[in-house]
Structure formats: structure tokens, C-alpha cells
N, C-alpha and C positions, 0 to 999 in steps of 0.2 A: 407303170404301167396300167393301163386300162383292160380288166378280163374283158373277155370278147362279150361274155354271158352279162354284163353290166353296160355296154356300150351304147349310145343311141345316137342318131346320127347330128346332133348338136354336139358331142364331146369336141370332137377336134375343135370346132370354133370356138367353144368357150375356154379350152385349154390354148389356143390361139390369144383370146383375147387377154386371159391373166398374167401369160408369158411377157407381151408387152408390155405390163402396166409397172409402174414403178411405186406405188401407192396403192392401198387398197380400194376395190370398186365393188358397187353395190350388184345386186341381182339385177335391178331395174336397169342399172345403165348398161350391163353386160347384155340382156336380152335386147335393149335398144341397138348396141353395135351389131349385133348379128342377126337383127329381124327376125325374132322370135318371140314369145310368151315368157312372160317370167315363169310358168310353171316347167316348163321344160328347161331352164338355167338350174330351178331349185332340184329339180330332179338328179341331173349331171351331178351337181355339186354333194346332194346326197349321198349318192352312189360312190363318191371319192371321198366322204368323209373320213375314213378312218389313213388314209392318206396324208 
């Protein structure tokens, strides 16, 4: 679960990409799929590091 204070507008998009993958995927690939820059994806993943 994503705590509300750590959520970003891209959190749901990143999560949707991750659950559809059967293999590891790069930050660059996620960013390309959801149409955002890599920094936004990295911020979402950094917030989820403990999970």
C-alpha cells in the first residue's frame, strides 16, 4: 500500500507497469511506457524502497 503522503501522480502508472511485467524492467523502459521522464519514475521507486 502506498502511504498518501508519499504518493505521486505517477505512482499508479508505475505500479500498473510493474504488475504487468514478468521480468525485471528498467526505469528507462517504465518511463517510456507511461510517457514521463525517468526522474519521476525514480522518485516513485525510491519512495517504495522499503517495500
